[in-house]
N, C-alpha and C positions, 0 to 999 in steps of 0.2 A: 322560555324564557318571554319570547312575546308576549303571551297572552296572558305575563304577573307584568306589561314596562302599562298593557290597555285599559287595562282592568280601572283606572280615575290617571286626572294627571297628578306627575308627580316633580319635582326639580328634579336636577341630573344628577347630585349628588346622591338624595334617596335611588336612584333609580340599579346609577350604582348599585349603591348598596344591598339592592336586592338583591339582583344581579350576581352579590361576591355571598349572600345565603344559601340562595339554589346551586354555585357551583357546592361551593364546601355542604350540603343538604346530595347532589350529589356521587363525590368523590367520598363521602363514611371521611370527616376531616375538619365537623361543624364540634364543637365545646361546649362542655359545660359551663352556662359564665357565671359568673363571680365567684371561680373556681378559682387557690393560688397557683395549682400546677393543673391545664388541663383535660380533661380528658373528654377519650370520643363520647356523646352521647350514648345510652343504650347500657355500659358498663356497670357488672353488677358484683358483684353490690353498689349498691351507691352508699358513698360513709361521709361520716361528717367529722373534722378533726377540729380540737381545742386544745387548749391548756390553761389548770386553774395554777395559783401557786405552789403548788405541791407534785403535778401528777401532768400528759397529756395524756388526754381521752381518746379511742379510737372509736362512734357513735358506727357499725356495720349494718347497714337496712336490710336484713335474711331471712324472710317471709316465708312459710311454704318449708326450712331447711331444718329436718334433727340438727341438733346440738348436739347429738357421734358422727355427723357427715361433715361440722367444724377443726378445719385444722389451721390454728394459731400458731405459727414459729416468730423469732424473731431470726437472727441470721449476719451480723458484720453490719447494725444499723438500721436493720427493712426490722416493718413489721408484712407476715405478709399473713393473711387471711385468706385458708382457699377452704373446697369444698365440692357438693354438690344439690344439683338439686333434679327431681327425679320428672316424669314431663304429667302429666294431671291426666293427659288426653288416657282413661281407657282403653288395651291392648288385648288383642286377644280377637277372637273369632263376629261381634260386632263390628262391625266398619264401620269408620267416624271419616265424614268429610269436614276437614275445617278449616274455615276460609278468615278469620285471624286466626294469628298464634305473637302475644306481644308481650307472653308472660317468660322470659330467661330460661334455658333448663341446663340440664348438661354441666359440664366442670363447671369452676370458679378459679381465677386467681388475681386478688387483687394486693399492691403492694406500696408502704408505708415505709419511708426517708426520717426516722426516729432522727432530732435532734443531738447532737455530741453532749448536749445535758441529760438525757434519761436513763438510766437507769434503768436496767435493761436485765437486771437479779433479779429486780423488782417487776414481773408483769400478772396485771392479772384479769383473768378473760371469766365476764358475766353475759350468760346464755337470760333470757323472760319473754315475751312476748314480739315472739319473729325479728325481735333487736340486743346485735350482739355488742357489750359493750367491752372493750378492753381499756384500763388500770396499769398505764408508766410512768414511775413516781421518777422522779428529776432526784436525781444525788444530791446530798444535804449543803453540796460548797451552790448549787443553784437555786434554792432556798433562799428569799430572802427575812432578812436578816437586821434586827434595829438592832445599830449603836447609842450606848450608850451615850450621852455631852457631857461631858467634866468638865 
């Protein structure tokens, strides 16, 4: 931490912010910036969540995962995406010495809270090119309606 402060002159506030980031990284509590609900860095799969006038859209980025190993469920207003990704490191007689292993492997689960106007009886999931797209329709009462002026 001392090396960080000695690298270049900084204001006191810059030094405090740098120390806070360093402490957050060391305790694993650094969250993804710009997220609605912060999650720890390295959470898998990465997700984007958005809304159209007729549906909630969830995009989960799951490269290298077979569609048959992905499970999508909705229960009590929670959309859960789970599955597993196998290791690409060859197992067998040839011993592989790994120097860096940054790709998550094994079981994963991501849970996303749905809004009250989500119609959980109309959920559709499609997988293509490593991206899982889950569309949850909105209730008819929640969709915009044009009112005629008399």
